[in-house]
C-alpha positions in Angstrom: 16.9 26.1 -1.1 13.6 27.2 -2.8 10.0 26.2 -1.9 9.7 23.4 -4.5 12.9 21.7 -3.3 11.7 21.9 0.3 8.4 20.2 -0.6 10.1 17.5 -2.5 12.5 16.7 0.3 9.9 16.5 3.1 7.4 14.6 0.9 10.1 12.2 -0.1 10.9 11.5 3.5 7.3 10.9 4.4 6.6 8.6 1.5 9.9 6.7 2.2 8.7 5.9 5.8 5.2 5.0 4.5 6.8 2.4 2.2 8.9 1.0 5.1 5.8 0.6 7.3 2.8 0.1 4.9 0.6 -1.6 7.5 -0.4 -4.6 5.6 -0.4 -7.5 8.0 -3.1 -8.9 10.2 -2.9 -7.7 13.7 -1.4 -4.3 12.8 -3.4 -1.2 12.8 -3.2 2.4 11.8 -5.1 5.5 13.0 -8.7 5.6 11.7 -7.9 8.2 9.0 -9.8 6.4 6.3 -13.6 6.0 5.9 -15.0 3.4 3.6 -18.6 3.2 2.2 -19.4 -0.5 1.5 -22.4 -1.1 -0.8 -24.1 -4.5 -0.9 -26.6 -5.1 -3.7 -29.0 -8.1 -3.7 -26.7 -10.8 -5.1 -25.4 -13.9 -3.3 -22.5 -14.7 -5.7 -19.4 -13.9 -3.7 -21.3 -12.5 -0.7 -19.6 -14.5 2.0 -16.2 -13.9 0.5 -17.0 -10.2 0.2 -17.9 -10.1 3.9 -14.6 -11.8 4.8 -12.7 -9.3 2.7 -14.4 -6.3 4.3 -13.7 -7.8 7.7 -10.0 -7.8 6.9 -10.1 -4.2 5.7 -12.1 -3.1 8.7 -9.5 -4.6 11.1 -6.6 -3.1 9.3 -7.3 0.5 8.4 -10.9 1.6 7.9 -14.1 2.7 9.6 -16.9 1.2 7.6 -20.4 2.4 6.7 -22.6 -0.3 5.0 -25.3 0.5 2.5 -27.9 -2.2 1.7 -30.1 -2.0 -1.3 -33.7 -3.0 -0.8 -32.9 -6.4 -2.3 -29.8 -6.9 -0.2 -31.7 -6.1 3.0 -34.3 -8.7 2.0 -32.0 -11.4 0.6 -28.9 -11.0 2.7 -30.3 -9.4 5.9 -28.9 -6.9 8.4 -28.3 -9.6 10.9 -25.7 -11.3 8.8 -23.9 -8.1 8.1 -23.7 -7.1 11.8 -22.8 -10.7 12.8 -19.7 -10.5 10.5 -18.7 -6.8 10.9 -20.0 -5.9 14.3 -23.2 -4.3 15.7 -21.5 -1.0 16.1 -21.2 -0.2 12.4 -23.4 2.2 10.7 -25.9 0.6 8.3 -27.9 2.6 5.7 -31.0 1.0 4.1 -33.3 2.0 1.4 -35.6 3.6 4.1 -32.8 5.6 5.6 -32.1 9.3 4.7 -29.8 9.7 1.8 -26.2 9.5 3.1 -24.9 12.5 1.2 -22.6 13.7 4.0 -21.1 10.2 4.4 -20.5 10.0 0.7 -18.6 13.3 0.7 -16.4 12.2 3.6 -15.5 8.7 2.6 -12.1 7.9 1.1 -13.2 4.9 -0.9 -16.3 3.1 -2.0 -16.4 -0.7 -2.1 -19.0 -3.0 -3.8 -18.4 -6.6 -2.7 -21.4 -7.9 -4.7 -22.0 -6.0 -8.0 -25.1 -7.5 -9.5 -25.9 -7.5 -13.2 -28.9 -5.3 -12.5 -26.8 -2.6 -10.7 -24.1 -2.9 -13.3 -26.6 -2.3 -16.1 -28.2 0.7 -14.3 -25.0 2.5 -13.6 -23.6 1.6 -17.1 -26.6 3.4 -18.6 -26.4 6.2 -16.0 -29.8 5.3 -14.3 -30.1 6.7 -10.8 -33.5 5.4 -9.8 -32.3 3.8 -6.5 -30.2 5.0 -3.6 -27.5 2.5 -4.5 -27.2 3.6 -8.2 -27.4 7.2 -7.2 -24.5 6.8 -4.7 -22.4 5.0 -7.2 -22.9 7.6 -9.9 -22.4 10.5 -7.6 -19.2 8.8 -6.2 -17.9 8.5 -9.8 -18.7 12.1 -10.5 -16.9 13.1 -7.3 -13.8 11.1 -8.3 -14.1 8.7 -5.4 -12.1 5.5 -5.8 -14.6 2.7 -6.3 -13.6 -0.9 -6.1 -16.2 -3.5 -7.1 -16.2 -7.3 -7.3 -17.4 -8.2 -10.7 -18.2 -11.9 -10.0 -22.0 -11.6 -9.7 -22.2 -9.4 -12.8 -20.0 -11.6 -15.0 -22.1 -13.8 -17.3 -19.2 -16.3 -17.5 -18.6 -16.5 -13.8 -17.9 -20.1 -12.7 -20.9 -20.1 -10.3 -23.2 -19.3 -13.2 -21.5 -22.0 -15.4 -22.0 -24.5 -12.6 -25.8 -23.8 -12.5 -26.2 -23.9 -16.3 -26.5 -20.1 -16.6 -23.6 -20.0 -19.1 -25.7 -21.0 -22.0 -26.7 -17.5 -23.0 -26.5 -16.3 -26.5 -23.4 -14.6 -27.6 -25.4 -11.4 -28.0 -26.5 -11.4 -24.3 -23.1 -12.3 -23.1 -21.6 -9.4 -25.1 -24.2 -7.0 -23.7 -23.5 -7.9 -20.1 -19.8 -7.7 -20.6 -20.1 -4.4 -22.3 -21.8 -3.1 -19.2 -18.8 -4.0 -17.2 -16.5 -2.4 -19.7 -18.5 0.8 -19.4 -18.1 0.8 -15.7 -14.4 0.4 -16.0 -14.4 3.2 -18.5 -16.2 5.4 -15.9 -13.3 4.8 -13.5 -14.6 1.8 -11.5 -11.9 -0.7 -10.6 -13.4 -4.2 -11.2 -11.7 -7.1 -9.5 -12.3 -10.6 -8.2 -14.1 -10.7 -4.9 -11.1 -12.3 -3.0 -8.9 -9.3 -4.0 -11.1 -6.7 -2.3 -9.0 -6.2 0.8 -5.6 -6.1 -1.0 -6.7 -3.7 -3.7 -8.7 -1.4 -1.4 -5.7 -1.2 1.0 -3.4 -0.2 -1.9 -5.9 2.4 -3.1 -6.2 3.9 0.4 -2.4 4.1 0.7 -2.2 5.7 -2.7 -4.8 8.3 -1.7 -3.0 8.9 1.6 0.3 9.5 -0.1 -1.3 12.0 -2.5 -3.0 13.8 0.5 0.3 14.0 2.3 2.0 15.5 -0.7 -0.8 18.0 -1.2 -0.8 19.0 2.4 2.9 19.5 2.4 2.7 21.6 -0.7 0.0 23.8 0.9 1.7 24.1 4.2 5.1 25.1 3.0 5.2 28.7 1.9 7.7 31.6 1.5 6.1 34.7 3.0 9.3 36.7 2.6 10.3 35.1 -0.6 13.5 33.8 1.2 12.5 31.3 3.8 10.0 28.4 3.8 7.6 27.7 6.6 6.7 24.3 8.0 3.5 24.5 10.1 1.6 22.3 12.6 -0.9 20.8 10.1 1.9 19.4 8.0 3.6 17.8 11.1 0.3 16.3 12.2 -0.4 14.8 8.8 3.1 13.3 8.6 2.8 11.9 12.1 -0.6 10.3 11.5 0.9 8.7 8.4 3.5 6.9 10.6 6.4 9.3 10.1 8.8 9.3 13.0 11.3 12.0 11.8 11.3 14.8 9.2 14.3 16.4 7.6 13.9 20.1 7.8 16.1 22.1 5.4 18.3 24.8 6.8 16.6 28.2 6.8 13.1 26.7 7.2 10.8 28.5 9.7 9.2 26.1 12.2 6.2 27.6 13.9 5.9 27.2 17.7 2.8 25.2 17.3 4.6 22.9 14.8 7.3 22.2 17.4 4.6 21.4 20.1 2.8 19.1 17.7 6.0 17.3 16.8 6.7 16.7 20.5 3.2 15.5 21.2 3.4 13.0 18.3 7.0 12.0 19.0 8.2 13.2 15.6 11.9 14.1 15.5 12.7 17.3 13.5 16.1 16.9 12.0 17.8 20.1 10.9 19.5 19.5 7.6 
């Protein structure tokens, strides 16, 4: 069995077990492998729903760092954020140092309230605030970005209710084009009440890709005859919920890999 076949077999087994136990119900948890950067801009449309969605995600699979724009800090307030998400979470404000390290480490960026102002700035690549800079840099890094479009949608039902749907067709088109540009940049625009579901799926998708990449990097053939399965691959599989791994005949298991498998309770099945 060659190296590529080995990777395919082990990866397939890991992903099969991930699909069997995707961790999607309230009350279940998974190791804090994921980090989310949640950005609140200064809009109120969808704010409470957005908080509730982040709370769901926080309880299921993510550690959360919250970024507040200057307007969000003034309009929404830090107290409401900590009341909903807990006083232990990290909060970054416009006065804080730029969270570059946090941005590099996060697995996903979530914008529960994307205002028309922020949408316009990012659509036109303006980075004159911490928030617009974070979003643009996140896009350039290829970070998954999920944003609720409700506050930026000129035809949102809340705006219609308060007679803000009487804009000219030209203005409506311009605001909608901003959203289309963001989607073209790679941002996933969704209704606010879908944040937890969509973000969870994106995190699982990223995790599956990471597992596959790790397995491909970990399995090698130093003598061009036998593959090697090391400790890092076993640990990644275990943290993803895998309970057993099929190990093709002839594969070399390092002593540390066996120790890690015992520590995490992963059964190594010789096949």
